[in-house]
C-alpha positions, 0 to 999 in steps of 0.5 A: 191617356192611361185608362182613359182612351188614347189622345193624339199628341199632334193635330192631324191637319198640321194646324195650331188654332187657325194657323196653318203649319205649312209655314213653320218659320212664321210661327216658330216658338219664341221666348221673350225676356218679359217672361222673367218679369211675369215670373217675378210678379207672380213670385212676389204676390205668391210670397205675400199670400204664403206669408199670411198662411203661417205668420200667425201660427208660428206665434201660436202661444202668443195668439192663444194668450192674446185672444183668450177672451174670444177663444173657446174655454178649454185649452184643447179647443182653444189650441185647435181654434188657433191651428185653424188659422192655418188649416182654413187655408186647406179647408177652403181649397177643397170645395172651391178648387174646381171653380178656381181651376175652371177660371184659370183654364177659361180666363187665363193667368191675368184674371186669376192673378188680379183676383188673388191679389185683390182677395189677399189685399182685402184679407190683410186690411181686415186683419188690421181691424181684428187686433183686439182680444175680443175679435178672433172671429174677425181674425178668422174671417180675414184669414178665410179671405186670404185662404180663398186667395190662395186658390188663385195662386197654388195652381199657377206655376206649372201654367205660367211656366208653360205659357211663358217659358221654353221646354228647356226652362219649364221645370226651372220656371216651375221651381222658381214659381214654387220658390216665391211661395216658399220664401213667403212661408220662410219669412212668415216663420222668421219675422213674426216672432221678431216683431211680436216677442212674447210679452206679459203686457198684452197692450204691447203685444197688441201694438206689435201685432198692429205694426205686423198687420199694417205692414202686410197690408201695405205690401199686399196693396202695392202688389195688387197695383203691380199686377193691375198695371204690368201682369200680362196674360200670354206672349205674342208667340208660344215659347215651345211647339208643345205649348202651341199644341196645348193651346189648340187642345185647350181651345178644343177641350171641354173643362169637364171632359179634361177633368174626367180624363185626369180622374181616369188616369190611374197614374195621376190618381196615385200621384194625387195621393202620394203628393197629398201625403208629402205636402200634407206632412209639410203643412202639419209640421209647419202648423204645429212647429211652435208646439213641437219645438216648445215641447222640447225647448221651453221658452225658445219660441224664437228658435221655432221661427228660425227652425221653420226658416231653416226648413223652408230655405233649405227647401227653396234650395231643394226646389231650385236644384230639382228644377235644374236637374229636371230640365237637364235629365227629364227623369221625372219618376226617378227624381220624384221617387228619390226625393220622396225617399229622402223626405221620409228619411229626413222626417225620421231623423227629425223625429228621433233627434229632437229629444237629444237636448241639442237644438243645433241638431234639430236645425240640421235635421230640419234643414235636411227635411225641408231640403227634400220635402219642400224640393218635392213640390215643383217636381210633383207638378212637373211629373203630373204635367208630363204624364197627363199632357195635354190636359191643362196644367192648372187642372192637374196642379189644382187636384194635386193641391186639393189632395195636399189640402185635404191631407193637411187637415187630416194630419194636422188634426191627427198630430194635435190630437196625438200631441195632447192625448199621447206624445209628441214623439208618436205624432212625428212617427205618424208623419214618418209613416205617412211619408213611407206610404207615399214612397210605396205609391210613388213606386207604383206609378207607371210613367209615360212622358207625353209632353216630351213625346209631343215636342219630338213628334212636332219637331219631326212634322216641322222637319218633314215640311221644311224638307218638302218645301226644299224639294 
């Protein structure tokens, strides 16, 4: 471990748990078809949680009008209060991520998934009770419950991929896991402006909001039941030799010690900051997209939703392409750095084309930004898993997400202040600068692909054992 002492990638006694590796055929890794069912279930409930993150802020102007009597009296404070409907997802993550990752490491995927879907369902039903103009605090409480559910969602993709998928599929599986979350964001951008159009009649707005809230509650309830009935903890046999060794390491590793190992890893700490700047910028732009678009294109709130959809759909494509590319090449640092550079360039293009009065240009630049910025998410997870192996993927991804949430709050508040007190242009320039810093940090990371090394060493051990048996 870099700056944290050496770590044996293979057990010296050639065992995995209490199973003797003297019979490698008997304990040969195997992948199961049901892995795709587990991934699909996760994508579905991750989708629903991500949808609830952004579905209120993409209609921020409508929320300001509808809840006016229970919001702060000044315009700026009211706008910030509505911004917190998104930022509460980020704030809740920071103090609660350590117990959430501990639970994932100790209790596993199934327990975390049940908690996630239960909280997501409860938050959705409470939102149904909040649809009156004087109940903004109830809405915030409901959004807080959904935010806590997110804690048991974001760290799962790399863990689920490692537990269920073979080494040649793990990056693709992680990308698909992130894909489900991003599709939820995309639908959260697209659907609310269509269901709740801007109307002068607040009674109609309330009726439309109820349709949206009750529909969401029904879907989240069905997903909770689906997880209870069909989601499994792990396959009967591990999918790869690296995962066999990780299972043994996890059984013998103290969670606090694992956390210390990660915090002593210099490359990982640099990646934590770089990941935070990139993903935090995405959160800030997403939260304030309604404001950004309406500043240049007044009365085109539906276009704000469609531009958000463009960002995320392009990002989903970017995430899948990046995952397939990583599985083919396993060039983690080069891929991470290249995508980061293009994210920075995409943000610059988005910044300096919004005032051209050509909204179709904004769609193009937004799509380019989304392709690379969102495509970075699974790449960052997998890069961390490679350089920190055999530490649990849930812990490393949890720390990455904690950084993203922290910087998401900082950058969103900073953007809102600059939009209000300076200008939208300078707010977007600040996001470009944050991404440029992230590019420099990524270039400084020294990469050592420990998971790949462990797989190769394990394969050598198996070959040696087979040769000995043959002789």
